[in-house]
C-alpha positions in Angstrom: 0.0 0.0 0.0 2.8 2.5 0.9 4.5 1.7 -2.5 1.2 2.4 -4.3 0.7 5.7 -2.4 4.2 6.9 -3.1 3.8 6.0 -6.8 0.5 8.0 -7.0 2.2 11.0 -5.5 5.1 10.7 -8.0 2.6 10.4 -10.9 0.7 13.4 -9.6 3.9 15.4 -9.4 4.8 14.5 -13.0 1.3 15.5 -14.3 1.6 18.9 -12.6 5.0 19.5 -14.1 4.0 19.6 -17.7 0.8 19.8 -19.8 0.9 16.5 -21.7 2.6 13.2 -20.9 2.8 10.2 -23.3 1.7 7.1 -21.5 4.9 5.2 -22.3 7.1 8.1 -21.0 5.2 8.1 -17.7 5.7 4.4 -17.4 9.4 4.8 -18.0 9.7 7.6 -15.5 7.8 5.6 -12.8 9.5 2.3 -13.8 6.2 0.5 -14.2 4.2 -0.9 -17.0 1.7 1.2 -19.1 -1.1 -1.0 -17.5 0.0 0.1 -14.0 0.0 3.7 -15.2 -3.6 3.3 -16.4 -4.7 1.9 -13.0 -3.0 4.7 -11.1 -4.6 7.3 -13.3 -8.0 5.7 -12.5 -7.1 5.9 -8.8 -6.3 9.7 -9.2 -9.7 10.2 -10.9 -11.4 8.5 -8.0 -9.7 11.0 -5.7 -11.1 13.9 -7.7 -8.2 14.7 -10.0 -9.4 15.5 -13.5 -6.9 13.4 -15.5 -7.9 13.3 -19.2 -6.6 10.8 -21.7 -5.2 12.4 -24.8 -5.3 11.0 -28.3 -2.4 10.7 -30.7 0.2 8.2 -32.0 1.6 7.6 -28.4 -1.6 8.3 -26.4 -1.1 10.0 -23.1 -2.6 12.0 -20.1 -3.2 15.5 -19.1 -4.2 17.1 -15.8 -7.1 19.4 -16.6 -8.7 22.1 -14.5 -11.6 20.7 -12.5 -14.8 22.1 -10.9 -13.4 21.6 -7.4 -9.8 22.2 -6.3 -8.3 18.8 -5.4 -5.3 18.4 -3.1 -2.1 19.8 -4.5 1.4 18.5 -4.3 4.3 20.9 -3.5 8.0 20.2 -3.2 9.9 21.8 -0.3 10.8 25.0 -2.1 7.3 25.5 -3.5 5.8 25.0 0.0 8.1 27.6 1.5 7.4 30.0 -1.4 3.6 29.7 -0.9 3.9 30.3 2.9 6.0 33.5 2.3 3.6 34.7 -0.5 0.6 34.3 1.8 2.3 36.3 4.5 2.8 39.2 2.1 -0.3 38.8 -0.1 -2.2 41.7 1.5 0.3 44.4 0.7 -1.4 45.4 -2.6 -4.7 43.4 -2.6 -7.4 43.9 -0.1 -10.3 41.6 0.8 -8.1 38.5 1.0 -6.8 38.9 4.6 -9.0 36.2 6.2 -8.5 33.8 3.2 -4.7 34.3 3.3 -4.5 33.5 7.0 -6.7 30.4 6.7 -4.7 29.2 3.7 -1.4 29.8 5.6 -2.8 27.8 8.6 -3.8 25.0 6.3 -0.5 24.8 4.5 1.4 24.9 7.8 -0.7 22.2 9.4 0.1 19.6 6.8 3.8 20.5 6.5 6.4 18.0 7.8 8.2 19.2 10.9 11.4 20.3 9.1 9.4 22.7 6.8 7.2 23.9 9.6 10.2 25.1 11.6 11.5 27.0 8.5 8.2 28.7 7.9 7.8 29.6 11.6 11.3 31.2 11.3 10.0 33.4 8.4 7.7 35.7 10.3 7.6 38.4 7.6 6.9 42.0 8.3 6.6 44.0 5.1 8.1 47.4 5.1 6.8 49.3 2.1 9.3 51.9 0.6 6.4 53.3 -1.5 3.7 53.3 1.1 3.1 57.0 0.5 1.8 56.4 -3.0 1.0 52.6 -3.1 -2.7 51.8 -3.4 -4.5 48.6 -2.6 -7.1 47.0 -4.8 -9.8 44.5 -4.0 -9.2 41.0 -5.2 -12.6 40.9 -6.8 -11.6 43.8 -9.0 -8.5 42.0 -10.2 -10.4 38.8 -10.8 -13.2 40.6 -12.8 -10.7 42.5 -14.9 -8.4 39.5 -15.5 -11.4 37.3 -16.5 -12.5 39.8 -19.1 -8.9 40.3 -20.3 -8.3 36.6 -20.8 -11.7 36.1 -22.5 -11.2 39.1 -24.8 -14.5 40.6 -23.7 -15.4 44.3 -23.5 -15.2 45.5 -19.9 -17.8 48.0 -18.6 -16.9 50.0 -15.4 -17.5 53.1 -13.5 -14.3 55.2 -13.2 -13.8 57.6 -10.3 -11.4 60.0 -12.1 -10.8 63.4 -10.4 -13.4 65.8 -11.6 -14.5 69.4 -10.8 -17.7 70.0 -8.8 -19.6 71.3 -11.8 -18.9 68.3 -14.1 -21.9 66.2 -15.0 -22.3 62.5 -14.3 -20.1 60.3 -16.5 -21.6 57.1 -18.0 -19.7 53.8 -17.5 -16.6 53.4 -19.6 -16.5 50.7 -22.3 -13.0 49.4 -22.8 -11.3 46.5 -24.6 -8.9 45.3 -21.9 -5.4 44.4 -23.2 -2.9 44.4 -20.3 -3.1 44.5 -16.5 0.2 45.9 -15.1 1.7 47.5 -12.0 3.8 50.6 -12.0 5.3 52.4 -8.9 3.0 50.6 -6.4 -0.2 50.9 -8.4 -2.3 48.6 -10.6 -3.2 49.9 -14.1 -5.4 48.6 -16.9 -4.2 49.3 -20.5 -7.1 49.2 -22.9 -8.8 50.6 -26.0 -11.5 53.0 -25.0 -14.4 52.4 -27.4 -16.1 55.8 -26.7 -12.9 57.8 -27.2 -11.5 55.6 -29.9 -8.0 55.6 -28.4 -5.7 53.9 -26.0 -6.2 54.7 -22.3 -4.5 53.8 -19.0 -6.8 53.4 -16.0 -6.0 53.1 -12.3 -7.6 49.9 -11.1 -8.2 51.3 -7.6 -10.6 53.8 -9.2 -12.5 51.2 -11.3 -15.8 49.5 -10.4 -16.4 46.7 -12.9 -20.0 46.1 -14.0 -21.7 42.9 -15.1 -22.3 41.4 -17.6 -19.3 42.1 -19.8 -19.7 43.1 -23.4 -19.0 41.2 -26.6 -15.8 39.5 -27.6 -13.2 41.5 -29.5 -10.1 40.9 -31.6 -7.0 42.2 -29.7 -5.4 45.3 -31.2 -1.7 46.1 -31.5 -0.3 48.5 -29.0 1.3 51.7 -30.4 4.6 50.5 -28.9 6.8 47.4 -29.1 5.4 46.1 -25.8 3.3 47.2 -22.8 6.4 48.0 -20.8 7.6 50.5 -23.4 4.1 51.9 -23.6 3.7 52.4 -19.9 7.2 53.9 -19.6 6.4 56.5 -22.2 3.2 57.5 -20.3 5.3 58.1 -17.2 8.4 59.5 -18.9 10.4 61.8 -16.7 9.9 59.7 -13.5 12.7 57.3 -14.3 16.2 58.8 -15.0 18.2 55.5 -15.1 20.1 55.0 -18.3 19.7 51.2 -18.6 16.3 49.4 -19.0 15.7 45.8 -19.7 13.0 43.1 -19.6 12.8 39.5 -18.5 10.1 36.8 -18.2 9.8 35.5 -14.6 8.1 32.2 -13.6 6.2 33.8 -10.7 2.9 35.5 -10.1 2.7 39.1 -11.2 1.1 40.0 -7.8 4.1 38.5 -6.0 6.7 40.2 -8.1 4.9 43.6 -8.0 5.4 43.7 -4.2 9.2 43.8 -4.5 9.8 45.2 -8.0 10.1 48.8 -6.7 9.3 52.2 -8.2 9.5 52.5 -12.0 9.1 48.8 -12.6 6.4 47.5 -15.0 5.0 44.1 -14.2 2.7 42.5 -16.8 0.8 39.2 -16.1 1.4 36.7 -18.9 -0.2 33.6 -17.3 -1.4 32.9 -13.7 2.1 31.8 -12.8 4.4 34.0 -15.0 4.9 37.6 -15.8 7.0 40.0 -17.8 9.1 42.5 -15.7 10.7 45.6 -17.0 13.3 47.3 -14.8 15.8 50.2 -15.0 19.2 50.6 -13.4 22.3 52.7 -13.3 24.4 50.0 -15.1 23.7 46.8 -17.1 25.5 44.7 -14.5 23.6 46.2 -11.7 20.4 45.7 -13.6 21.2 42.0 -14.3 22.0 41.6 -10.5 18.6 43.1 -9.7 16.7 40.6 -11.9 18.7 37.8 -10.2 17.4 38.7 -6.7 14.0 37.3 -7.6 14.0 33.6 -6.4 12.4 32.1 -9.5 13.4 30.9 -13.0 13.7 33.7 -15.5 14.5 34.4 -19.2 16.0 37.6 -20.3 14.1 39.3 -23.2 16.6 42.0 -23.9 18.3 44.1 -24.9 21.6 42.3 -25.7 23.5 44.5 -23.3 21.5 43.0 -20.4 22.1 39.5 -21.6 25.9 40.1 -21.9 26.0 41.6 -18.5 24.2 38.6 -17.0 26.7 36.3 -18.7 29.6 38.3 -17.2 28.0 38.4 -13.8 27.3 34.6 -13.8 31.0 34.0 -14.7 32.0 36.3 -11.8 29.8 34.5 -9.4 31.1 31.1 -10.5 34.7 32.2 -9.9 33.8 33.7 -6.5 32.0 30.5 -5.4 34.9 28.3 -6.4 
């Protein structure tokens, strides 16, 4: 029984690691027969995991999203990262305080003793350098905006922009949402304003989304190479650093935004990855700043940033040896 349970956990870990797995490859990794893999997949389905068989020359399996959230499997580093993220989650998003505390208690309760001691040692107190201008947004706002953005649906919302006392009531805005980013401690939506027939940038803390959303739309091309360049141009003059580069980080945008600092642009790519644009006084310093985020990353550019990262890696290897 213990051998079967360990094999099920190993199978679940593999299914979570990549989108599709050929059946024979799973059997080879687990060192069992394809028939045993099929039986173990059936056991996972009985436990509530939505494992779907995929068609093709090899045949295989995929872990789909389900109606209910089944138990998740984390390695040690992932469990520590989740615990730290939950302790700092309320810095820029409100309305999740109770949920974050309950989730942290749940994660801590099921941790082995060696990890629980490490988590207890990480009692994080967030000191916000930009508290004077940072604004918090409700989690429901981010979910509503993110849902419309991923579905390419027109978003309707009331916008509490500063107005004079004699201005009349303004009807809800109708916008094609394209990018949800953070800049200098604030969340912004970049979208095409249908009433003004132009690109606009909206502060999320001033938005009140309405339901239902509008019709689907075909995404437009930004008037810039990417959203980081577009946002930077809107706030030009606030960042005087001569070097600016981008990287794709395998971490949540909301987690990176808490530590990215003033002048950074964070764009959500997927629920677990984001694009980060930073500036610095030198290319080497900028490469070192990207390296401080404890996650996998890929430099987008420019080439000067990639060259500096290569030189820095060689310097660190020499220092470590």
